[in-house]
N, C-alpha and C positions, 0 to 999 in steps of 0.2 A: 219642711214635711218632717215628721218622725220616720225613720227608715225602719223595716221589717228587720232587718239586719241587727237590730239590738237584742235579738233573742228576748222577746218579752215573755215573762212567766205572770202565770195566773195562781192566785191564791187556790187551793186545792178543789177539784171538780171543774174546772174548765177545759173547754175543747179547744184543738188547736185553731179551728175554724173561727172560733168567736176571739181568740188571742189575737190574731193576724188581722182581723176584720176592724178591731177596736184601735189597734195600735197603726193602722192604715189611716183612720180616719182621725186620729189625733192631731191637731195643729200645734198644741204645745210642744217644745221640744228641750231633749236634755242637751245641752250644750258642752258640758265639761263636768268633771269631779274635783273638787279642789281637796288637797292635803289638809283637811279640817283638824286631824288629831295632831298636827303641828302647832296647833294654837291652844294655849290655857283660857279656854273660855267660861269655865265655871263661874270664877267671882264676878265677872261682868254681866253674865246671864241671870245670877242674881239680883243685880242691880235692875236689870229690867223687870224683874218679877216684882220688884217693889214700888217701880216707878208709875204715877198716875196717869191715867187717861181721861181725857176731858169727853169722850163720848161724842166726838165728830160725826161717826159714821154708824150710830146706834140704828138707824133705820133699817138698815140692811143686816144686821146681826141679831143673834138669839143665843142667849147663853153668855158664856165669857168670851169677848174678843175685844182686842185693843191693838191700837196703832202708837207706837213710839218714834218719834223723829230724831234722828242722829244728826242730819245734815240737810240743809234746804236751801234758798236763796237768800234768806233774811239773816238766818241765825238767832231766830226768836224762837224760843220753846213755845210760845203761843201762836206761831205760826204751823198749824197741822193741816189745814185744808188742801190737798193735793192740787196742783195746777202747774202746767208749764211755766218756765219763766226764764228768760235771759240772765247771762252773767255769771259769775263763779259761785261756787258752793261754798257755804259756810257751817261751820260745826254749831250745833246748838249745845246748851249747856249738858245735856244728857249725853250727847256725842264727844265731848271733851272727857267725860268719866268713863268712856268706852274706848280708850287707845288700843287695845289688841283687836276689838271687832273692827275699828277702822284702819288697824293696819292690814288688815286681811283684805280690805276692800282696796286699799292702795296699791296692794302688791299684786294682786289678780285681775283687776278690772282698769281700763280706760277713764281717766276722771275729767277728760276735756269735755265730754258729752253727758257726764254724770250730773242729773239734777236734784234727786233726791235719794236720801239713804232713810230707811225707816227698819223697824222690826215690828212684826205681826205676832201677837200673841193669841194663841185659841185653847180653850180649856173647857171641855165639856160643852161645846157651842158649834154654831152653824152659821154660814154666811148665805143669805137669800141668793139664788142664781141671779147674776147680773151682768152687764155690760159696763166696761169701763170706757172711759174717753168719750162717752156720748156728749159731754158738755163742749168739747173742743173739735175743730174741723179736722185737725192733725193729730193722730194717736203717737204715742211714744214707744220706746221699747221698755216693757218691764221684765226683770227676771227675779225669782227666788231662790234663795238657798236656805233650807233648814238648818239651823244652828244646834236645835234640840228637837228630837221628834220621835215618833214611834208608829208601827204599823196602823193604830187606831186612827191616825191621822191622815186624810184623803183630801185629794183634789178632784175637780170634776170639769168636764169641757162637753157640753153637748150632751152625745149618748155615753161617753165614756168615763170611767173613775179610775183614778190612778194614785198611786203613792210615790211621794218625793223622799228619797233617803237623805239624812242627815250629809251635807257636804255637796250633793248634787246641785248643779246650777241649771234651772230650768227657765227657758224663755217661755213666759205665759202668754198665750195668745187671747189677750185681754177683750178682743172686739167680738168675740162670740160668747154666748151665754157661761158662765162657768161660776163654780162655787167651791166652798171648802168646808170639811167638818171635822172635828175631832171628839171622840168621846173619851180621851185619856183625862184622868185627873191632873196630871202634870200638864203646864201650858207646853204647847209644842210653840217654838219661838223661830220664825222664819226672817231671815234679812230679805229685804224687798228693795231693789234698786231700780230708778226709773232713768233712762237715758233718752235724750233727744235723737231725732231722727231714727224711726223705725225700722227703716229700709236697709239701713248701713248696716253690715256685718260686726258683729262685737268681738273685739280681739281680747282674749282670757290668756293670761299668763300663768305660767307655774302650775297646770293642771295635772292630774296623773290619771292613768288610763282608767275607762271606765270596766270593772270586772264584773259586775251585777247587772243581771236584766232588769228592765222596768217591771215593777211590780202593778198588776191591775186585779182587783179583789173581785172574785165570782159572784154574781147576782142572779138569782133566778128571776123569771117572768112575775110580773106583778099578778097577783089572784085577783079573779072576779071580786070574791066576798071581801077580802081585806080593802079593795079599792071602794067598794061601796059603802063599807064601813067607814073609812076615811071620809068621804065625800058627805056621807050623811050626817057627821059629826056638825055639820054646817047648821043644822036645825038648832043647835046650841049656841050659835055666834050671837055676840051682843055688840054693840059698839066699843065697848070697855075690853072685850075678850078677843076680839079679831086678830090684833097683832099677834099675841101669844099664839094664838090657833094657827097661825102660818107654819110655824115650825115644823110639826109632824110632815106637812105636806112636803116642806123642802127637803127633810131628811130620806124621805122613801126612795128616792132616785138613787141614794147611796147604797140602799139595800136590795133595790130591784132593778130589774134592766127597762130603764124608762128615760126619756130624755130630760135634761136640766128644766127646761121651761115647761114640762109637763105638771109641775109644781104650781104654775099659775093656772093652768086650765083646770085642774082639780079643785083648786081653791076657789076660783069663780064659780063652777059648779055647785059646790057647797054653799057659797054665799046665796046662790039663788033659791037655794031652800029654807032660807029664812023667811022668803017673801018680802023682803025689805029692799026697796030699790037704793037707797041710800048705801047700804052695803054692798049690792052689787056693784054700784058705781065705785066705791073705794076699793075694792077687789080689782077692778079694772083699772083703777088709777094706780094701784100699786104695780101691777105688771108694767103699764106704760113707764113709770119712774125706773124700774130695774133693767128693764131690757130693751125699750124702745126708742125713748125721749124723755132728757130732763135738762135744764137749762144750767148755766154756770151761777154755783151758790144757791140753786134752787133745793128747798128742803120739802120733805114730804111729811104732812102732818097725818096721823091718824085720827 
């Protein structure tokens, strides 16, 4: 659990009560801060910018989001669908081209439990609220370390929205509904490390003291009129536009005080205004796929 002793900071306009309340509810945790400026990452981040993405997780994403695998269980560039695995970690061709980033990983993290090394790129995009590891009985431990970011890039968990600074190591509580959004035109690039044994402490080496508080953006309450306008947009849904129409529903909880899963409640109500039972069923199925139940390798078809 994140401790209040972090001296959480809100963007302008927040009350102390709301700051402490949200931090106390946040299950994701800042584990450490890395000396990120000790690494010359610029040339390798440019390689990631140019690297192609196969669209494995397009169901969850809107705008520009991509996943780039540096190391996995097989070493194959085509092996991009996350899953737990046994055995050693192997570099992909992309990972071999990024020795500085991989040296950062090796210098600061235990490699014996490490199963996947990826970089997530997010630019003018959003990830639908979702729960990770639904496909497997035993979740792993996932951490993210932004290598390039700005305050326009945000994460969310349940009711709370927060910003992860460059070089901060965050344990992401992936089994509660969570999301991410960036409105920046330059891609946020975040190192994602997946470890086996989620209950075991993660020994991080060579970190530096955290000197800055956690950043929480101020979010006013949802206005009745704006919410009604959003839900009433469902009257214009068609089977062809339903997918794209979900994006503003997912975005609203980054701007207003609302739970991440409220996006699905609003979206379902909007779908009901079509009077089309098939579209209502599709909205219900999308909620189930994102946050309730899905099988290993199961794909959602719009």
